N, C-alpha and C positions, 0 to 999 in steps of 0.2 A: 504494500500500500504506500502510495506517495502522498504526502501532505505538504502543501505550500506553507512556508513560514516566512513572514515579512519581518525583517530586522530594521529598526529605526533608531538612529542615535537619540538618546534622551537629553533633554535640556539640562538636566542635573548631572550629566555624565553617564557613561555606560550605555546600554542598549535595551530597548523594549522589543520583545518578540511577540508577534500576533499571528494567530492561525485564522484566516478569514473564513474558512469552511466550518470552524467550530466556534460558534458564538460564545464570547466570554472567556475563551482560552487565550490568556495573556500571561507573559512572564517577563522578568527583567534579569539583567546581569551586568556586572562591572565591565566585562569584555564581551566580544562577540561569542567567544567560546563558552563563557559562563551563561550567557543568554540562551544559546542553543542547548546546552546541557539542561538548563532549567525548563525550557519549553518542552523538551523531550519528556521530562517527568510530568509536566502539566498535561501533555497530550495523553500519556498513559493513564493518568488519573481520570481525565475527562472521558476516555473510552472504556474505562473499567466498569463492568456491570455493577449496578447498585443493588445491594442486598435489601430485600423488603423486610423492614423491621416491624411491620404491623403484626399484631397477634390476632389470629382468627379464633373466635370462640366457638 
């Protein structure tokens, strides 16, 4: 699976990583490498199935 990641320089320094196809999937890093590492983790968490914690009576 290929996912497009957009890296943008941050005004405060570092980089912001955005995944346009996954709304709200955004991360940051002090360097391009850090931002890419962090967005990989964010993508994994975003795509990880959520366990249903509802109790059925």
